[in-house]
C-alpha positions in Angstrom: 1.3 -9.3 51.5 -0.8 -6.2 50.7 -2.7 -5.6 47.4 -0.1 -3.1 46.2 2.8 -5.5 46.7 1.0 -8.3 45.1 0.3 -6.3 42.2 4.0 -5.2 41.8 5.0 -8.8 42.2 2.4 -9.7 39.5 3.7 -7.2 37.1 7.5 -8.0 37.7 7.0 -11.7 37.1 4.7 -11.3 34.1 7.0 -8.8 32.5 10.3 -10.7 33.0 12.3 -11.3 29.8 15.6 -13.3 29.2 16.2 -11.5 25.8 16.3 -7.9 24.6 13.0 -5.8 25.1 11.4 -2.4 24.8 10.2 -0.6 27.9 6.9 1.0 27.4 6.5 2.6 30.8 5.4 1.7 34.3 2.2 -0.1 35.5 -0.6 1.9 37.3 -2.8 0.7 40.1 -5.8 2.7 41.5 -4.5 5.9 39.6 -1.0 5.6 41.2 2.1 4.8 39.1 4.2 2.0 40.4 7.7 3.5 40.0 10.1 0.8 38.5 7.2 -1.6 37.8 8.1 -1.6 34.2 6.0 -2.9 31.3 8.3 -4.5 28.9 7.7 -5.9 25.3 10.2 -8.7 24.2 11.7 -8.2 20.9 11.2 -11.7 20.2 7.4 -11.3 20.0 7.2 -8.1 18.0 6.6 -9.8 14.8 3.4 -11.2 16.2 1.6 -8.0 15.1 -0.4 -5.5 17.3 -2.9 -2.8 17.8 -2.8 0.8 19.1 -6.3 2.1 19.6 -8.1 4.9 21.5 -10.3 8.0 21.2 -9.0 11.1 19.5 -6.5 13.0 21.7 -5.6 10.2 24.1 -2.0 9.8 22.8 -2.0 7.0 20.1 0.3 9.0 17.8 2.8 9.6 20.7 2.7 5.9 21.6 3.5 5.2 17.9 6.4 7.6 18.2 7.8 5.9 21.4 7.6 2.5 19.7 9.3 3.7 16.5 12.0 5.4 18.4 12.9 2.5 20.7 12.8 0.0 17.8 15.2 2.3 15.9 17.5 2.4 18.9 17.4 -1.5 18.8 18.5 -1.5 15.2 15.2 -2.4 13.8 13.9 -0.4 10.9 10.3 1.0 10.9 7.7 2.2 8.3 5.0 4.6 9.6 2.0 5.6 7.6 1.6 9.3 8.4 -2.0 10.4 7.4 -2.1 13.4 9.7 1.4 14.7 8.9 2.6 15.0 12.7 5.4 12.2 12.6 8.2 14.2 10.8 9.4 15.6 14.3 11.1 12.2 14.8 14.0 13.6 12.7 14.7 16.3 15.7 15.4 15.9 19.4 12.6 16.9 21.9 13.3 20.3 23.4 12.2 18.7 26.8 9.7 20.0 29.3 9.1 20.0 33.1 5.9 17.7 32.6 8.1 15.1 30.7 10.7 15.1 33.6 7.9 14.6 36.1 6.4 11.8 34.1 9.7 10.0 33.8 10.5 10.4 37.6 7.0 8.6 38.2 7.9 6.0 35.7 11.5 5.4 37.0 13.3 6.0 33.7 15.8 8.8 32.8 14.8 10.9 29.9 17.2 11.7 27.1 16.2 13.8 24.1 17.3 12.3 20.7 16.7 12.6 17.0 16.5 9.5 14.7 17.4 8.7 11.2 14.3 9.4 9.2 13.5 9.0 5.4 10.5 10.7 4.0 8.4 8.7 1.4 5.6 9.7 -0.8 2.9 8.2 -3.0 1.7 11.3 -4.6 3.2 14.6 -6.0 4.4 15.5 -2.4 8.3 15.7 -1.9 10.0 12.6 -0.8 11.2 9.1 -2.1 8.7 8.2 -4.8 7.1 4.8 -4.2 6.1 3.0 -7.4 5.4 -0.5 -8.5 4.7 -2.0 -12.0 1.4 -3.7 -13.1 3.5 -6.8 -13.8 4.7 -6.9 -10.1 1.4 -6.4 -8.9 0.1 -9.4 -10.6 -3.4 -10.5 -11.8 -4.7 -11.8 -8.6 -3.9 -8.7 -6.6 -5.0 -6.4 -9.3 -8.4 -8.2 -9.6 -8.8 -8.0 -5.8 -8.2 -4.3 -5.7 -10.6 -3.7 -8.6 -13.2 -6.0 -7.0 -13.8 -8.1 -10.1 -16.1 -11.1 -10.6 -14.7 -14.4 -11.3 -15.2 -13.9 -15.1 -13.5 -10.7 -15.1 -10.7 -12.1 -13.0 -10.2 -14.7 -15.8 -9.9 -11.9 -18.4 -7.3 -10.1 -16.4 -5.4 -13.3 -16.2 -5.6 -13.7 -20.0 -4.3 -10.1 -20.4 -1.2 -10.9 -18.3 -0.7 -14.2 -20.1 -0.9 -12.4 -23.5 1.7 -9.8 -22.4 3.9 -12.6 -21.1 3.6 -14.6 -24.4 4.4 -11.6 -26.4 7.1 -10.0 -24.4 5.0 -6.9 -23.6 5.9 -5.4 -20.3 3.0 -4.2 -18.3 4.4 -1.2 -16.4 1.6 1.4 -15.7 -2.1 1.7 -16.2 -2.0 2.9 -19.7 -0.2 -0.3 -20.7 -3.1 -2.4 -19.0 -5.9 -0.2 -20.5 -4.2 -0.4 -24.1 -4.1 -4.2 -23.9 -7.7 -4.4 -22.6 -9.0 -2.3 -25.4 -6.9 -4.3 -28.0 -8.4 -7.5 -26.9 -11.8 -6.6 -28.0 -10.9 -4.4 -31.0 -7.9 -4.7 -33.3 -6.7 -7.9 -31.6 -10.0 -9.6 -31.2 -9.4 -12.2 -33.8 -5.8 -13.0 -32.3 -7.2 -13.2 -28.8 -10.2 -15.4 -29.9 -8.0 -17.8 -31.7 -5.3 -18.2 -28.9 -7.1 -17.5 -25.6 -11.0 -17.7 -26.4 -13.5 -15.1 -26.9 -13.4 -12.0 -24.6 -16.6 -10.2 -23.7 -16.9 -6.5 -24.7 -19.1 -5.8 -21.8 -16.7 -7.5 -19.3 -13.7 -5.5 -20.6 -15.8 -2.4 -20.5 -16.6 -3.0 -16.7 -12.9 -3.6 -15.9 -11.9 -0.5 -17.8 -14.4 1.7 -15.8 -12.9 0.2 -12.5 -9.4 1.1 -13.8 -10.5 4.6 -14.5 -11.8 4.8 -11.0 -8.6 3.7 -9.6 -6.8 6.3 -11.8 -9.0 9.0 -10.4 -7.7 8.4 -6.9 -4.0 9.0 -8.1 -3.0 5.5 -8.9 -1.5 6.6 -12.2 1.4 8.0 -10.0 1.9 4.8 -8.1 2.0 2.5 -11.0 5.2 2.7 -13.0 9.0 2.8 -12.9 11.4 3.1 -11.2 10.0 0.2 -8.9 10.7 0.7 -5.3 12.9 -2.0 -3.8 11.4 -3.0 -0.4 15.0 -3.9 0.9 15.5 -0.1 1.1 13.2 -0.1 3.9 15.5 -2.2 6.0 18.5 0.2 6.1 20.6 0.9 9.3 22.6 4.1 9.8 26.3 4.4 10.9 25.3 4.3 14.6 23.5 0.9 14.3 20.0 2.4 14.5 17.3 1.3 12.1 15.8 3.9 9.7 12.3 5.2 10.4 10.6 5.5 7.0 7.7 8.0 7.2 5.2 7.7 4.3 3.5 11.1 4.1 -0.2 10.4 3.2 -1.8 13.8 4.1 -3.3 14.3 0.7 -4.7 11.0 0.1 -7.1 10.6 3.2 -10.0 10.8 0.8 -8.6 8.1 -1.5 -8.7 4.9 0.4 -8.6 2.7 -2.9 -5.0 4.2 -3.5 -4.1 3.5 0.1 -5.2 0.0 0.2 -3.7 -0.7 -3.3 -0.4 0.5 -2.0 -0.6 -1.4 1.3 -1.3 -4.7 -0.5 1.3 -4.2 -3.0 3.8 -3.5 -0.3 3.0 -6.5 2.0 2.9 -8.9 -1.1 6.3 -7.6 -2.3 7.7 -7.9 1.2 6.3 -11.4 1.6 7.9 -12.5 -1.8 11.1 -10.9 -1.1 12.1 -11.4 2.4 13.4 -14.8 3.5 11.9 -17.0 6.0 13.1 -16.0 9.5 11.7 -18.9 11.6 11.6 -18.3 15.4 14.1 -15.3 15.4 15.0 -13.0 18.5 14.0 -9.9 16.8 12.0 -8.6 13.7 13.4 -7.6 10.5 10.9 -4.7 9.9 7.9 -3.3 11.9 5.1 -1.4 9.8 2.6 0.9 11.6 -0.6 1.5 9.5 -2.3 4.6 11.0 -6.1 5.2 10.4 -6.4 1.5 9.7 -9.9 1.7 9.1 -9.3 3.2 5.8 -8.0 -0.2 4.6 -11.0 -2.1 6.0 -13.8 0.3 5.6 -14.5 -0.1 1.9 -12.7 -3.3 1.2 -14.6 -6.1 -0.5 -14.8 -9.6 0.9 -12.0 -10.8 -1.5 -9.7 -7.9 -0.4 -10.3 -8.7 3.2 -9.5 -12.2 2.7 -6.3 -11.2 0.9 -5.4 -9.0 3.8 -6.1 -11.6 6.4 -3.9 -14.2 4.5 -1.0 -11.7 4.4 -1.2 -10.9 8.1 -1.2 -14.6 9.1 1.8 -15.5 6.8 4.2 -12.4 6.9 5.2 -12.7 10.5 7.3 -15.8 9.4 9.4 -13.4 7.4 10.2 -11.4 10.5 7.6 -8.5 9.7 5.3 -7.1 12.4 2.1 -5.2 11.5 0.7 -2.7 13.9 -2.8 -1.2 13.2 -3.5 2.3 14.6 -7.1 3.3 14.8 -9.7 4.9 17.1 -11.7 1.7 17.9 -10.6 -1.9 17.9 -14.0 -2.7 16.2 -12.6 -0.8 13.0 -10.4 -4.1 12.6 -12.0 -7.3 11.4 -12.1 -10.0 14.1 -10.0 -12.4 12.0 -7.2 -9.8 12.0 -7.6 -9.0 15.7 -7.3 -12.6 16.5 -3.8 -12.5 15.0 -2.5 -9.5 17.2 0.1 -10.2 20.1 0.4 -6.6 21.4 -2.5 -4.5 22.2 -2.1 -0.8 23.6 -5.5 0.6 24.3 -5.9 4.2 25.1 -9.0 5.6 26.6 -12.4 5.2 25.0 -15.3 7.7 25.4 -18.8 6.4 26.2 -21.1 9.1 24.7 -23.5 6.8 23.0 -25.1 3.4 23.4 -23.0 2.4 20.5 -19.8 3.6 22.3 -20.8 1.6 25.5 -21.3 -1.6 23.4 -17.8 -1.0 21.7 -16.2 -0.6 25.1 -17.9 -3.8 26.4 -16.6 -5.7 23.2 -13.2 -4.1 23.7 -12.9 -5.2 27.3 -13.8 -8.7 26.4 -10.7 -8.9 24.1 -8.3 -8.5 27.1 -7.1 -11.0 29.6 -9.0 -11.0 32.9 -7.4 -9.3 35.9 -8.1 -9.6 39.5 -6.6 -5.9 39.8 -8.8 -4.1 37.2 -12.3 -3.6 36.1 -11.4 -3.4 32.4 -14.5 -1.6 31.2 -14.1 1.0 34.0 -10.5 1.6 33.3 -11.1 2.0 29.6 -13.0 5.1 30.2 -10.9 6.5 33.0 -7.4 6.4 31.5 -5.6 9.7 31.1 -3.7 11.2 28.2 -0.4 9.2 27.7 -2.0 6.3 29.6 -3.1 2.9 28.0 -4.0 -0.6 29.0 -1.4 -3.0 27.6 -1.5 -6.6 26.9 1.5 -8.3 25.1 3.0 -11.9 24.7 5.9 -13.1 26.7 8.9 -14.9 25.1 6.9 -18.2 25.3 3.9 -16.7 23.4 1.8 -16.6 26.5 -0.3 -13.4 27.2 1.3 -11.0 29.7 -0.6 -9.6 32.7 -3.0 -6.8 31.8 -1.4 -3.6 32.9 -2.7 0.1 32.9 0.5 1.8 32.0 1.9 5.3 32.5 3.8 5.5 28.9 7.2 7.1 28.6 7.4 10.3 26.6 8.9 10.5 23.1 12.7 11.3 22.8 12.1 13.3 19.6 10.1 16.5 18.8 6.3 16.0 19.4 5.6 18.4 16.6 6.2 18.6 12.8 9.3 19.7 11.1 9.4 23.3 9.5 9.4 23.5 5.8 13.2 24.4 5.8 13.9 21.4 8.0 11.9 19.1 5.9 13.5 20.4 2.6 17.0 19.8 4.0 16.1 16.2 5.2 14.7 15.5 1.7 17.6 17.1 -0.2 20.1 15.1 1.9 18.4 11.7 1.0 20.2 9.2 -1.2 16.8 7.4 -1.9 15.3 10.6 -3.2 17.9 10.7 -5.8 17.7 6.9 -6.5 14.0 7.0 -7.2 13.5 10.5 -8.4 13.8 9.7 -12.1 10.5 8.6 -13.8 11.3 6.0 -16.5 8.9 5.3 -19.4 10.7 2.6 -21.4 8.9 0.9 -24.3 6.1 -1.4 -22.9 2.8 -2.7 -23.9 1.3 0.6 -24.8 4.1 1.5 -27.2 4.4 -1.9 -28.7 0.6 -2.4 -29.3 0.5 1.1 -30.7 3.3 0.2 -33.3 1.6 -3.0 -34.0 -1.8 -1.2 -34.6 -0.2 1.5 -36.8 1.6 -1.3 -38.7 -1.6 -3.2 -39.2 -3.2 0.0 -40.5 -0.3 0.7 -42.9 -0.7 -2.8 -44.3 -4.3 -2.6 -44.5 -4.1 0.7 -46.5 -1.4 -0.8 -48.7 -3.7 -3.8 -49.5 -6.6 -1.3 -50.0 -4.5 0.7 -52.5 -3.3 -2.3 -54.4 -6.9 -3.6 -54.6 -8.0 -0.3 -56.0 -5.2 -0.4 -58.5 -5.9 -3.9 -59.5 -9.6 -3.1 -60.1 -8.8 -0.2 -62.2 -6.4 -2.2 -64.4 -9.0 -4.8 -64.7 -11.5 -2.3 -65.7 -9.1 -0.9 -68.4 -8.4 -4.4 -69.7 -12.0 -5.4 -69.8 -12.9 -2.2 -71.7 -10.1 -2.6 -74.3 -11.4 -6.2 -75.0 -14.9 -5.3 -75.7 -15.6 -5.7 -79.6 -17.7 -2.6 -80.0 -15.1 -0.5 -78.0 -12.5 -2.0 -80.4 -14.4 -0.9 -83.5 -15.2 2.6 -82.0 -11.6 3.1 -81.1 -10.1 1.7 -84.4 -8.1 4.0 -86.7 -10.2 3.1 -89.8 -13.5 4.0 -88.0 -12.1 7.4 -86.6 -10.8 8.3 -90.2 -14.2 7.5 -91.6 -15.9 9.7 -89.0 -13.6 12.5 -89.6 -14.1 12.2 -93.5 -18.0 12.5 -93.1 -17.6 15.5 -90.8 -15.4 17.2 -93.4 -18.2 16.6 -96.1 -20.9 18.0 -93.8 -18.9 21.1 -93.0 -18.6 21.9 -96.7 
């Protein structure tokens, strides 16, 4: 058997599946696409997480788009983080192109243009479904991780939450949290010391500064009500297709703290809410985290540990996480080791550091008798990628340089008019459009402080009145004053004055 036939057999055997799957494209050998040698990803293994990596302009976004489309067609909902603003085109069909037809002829797949059910989400003031969570839902541990607090400061945050629970004070937004924090060392110092122990003013000051830093990145828009129900991410349309939820993040690229705050909150809420799936045949939800380095770049050790724990645990809930970034080295090794699917677009070797990154990347892929992985990584064309997945038994599939299929939807953004029409027709926009500001810790404590001040003022007035009465009584009882103010003494004085005047 010649090398080409050996390769085709190698791919066909390695990518044979019994259950349902997604076809990514056809394998490439020595620059030639092997028509009908399909590289297939079993749905059963999609909750094992994944990575889409590659240099700018190599096709990462289009790969993400292809995966989202095919998942939707399989009835699997998707959440996409759109930091560049170029994914909204999923809501409109591709106009088609001769180059797309040529690509699909090489792959051996028919091309069919299609639009998909899309929901536009927003963390900021941009239009879309507003994503919010309360401070209480976030919890003391996650909040402490985000704020990068010391162990002592974490203890204070735990006390703040305990105080609010004990006194039935809802912690909804950041102004609630700041109010309780200030109260603990000011008006409520005695109450806190008696029931929870002394709280350091310097520690609360540090926590407050970190909360303000988070506020400055726009977190005041995220914390509050109405809280977003993560079950709304798993909707299916009337054709049985999963909704593609696109979170527009174009205006928060320079606010990684807000981005990581949202991501951790979302993952924690999904983990707490979704039931255990066990070894199911398909995932419940797939999340694609674009520009993943924004999460890891400025994360503290405690925050990284939190992320790693969630990555390890959440797949049992039927959730798949896919990190999209330029270089695999952007993702911590402990997270990389958890990833089943790796789609690696071309890397560029401009510097010694680039060459080192390529060497490290190549070592993360299975060895292949058909490829020099380091060489392939730098020679892949646009819309081509090295793929390594897991088969239905959890074993690595053969490494395959792959000619990837083209997106069925538009590879461009929606016009303003199209975007507005999409948002206006959304049921979720209406559901989460109203901002609720019910009575919570801020209002309750404000009333409590005002009442304490009123009582203090009344006590002060009573004290002043009592002192005045006491002074008058004391004066009246003085024997000299009694003589000087007696009627007999006054008549005598008046009599003397009359004689003198005469």
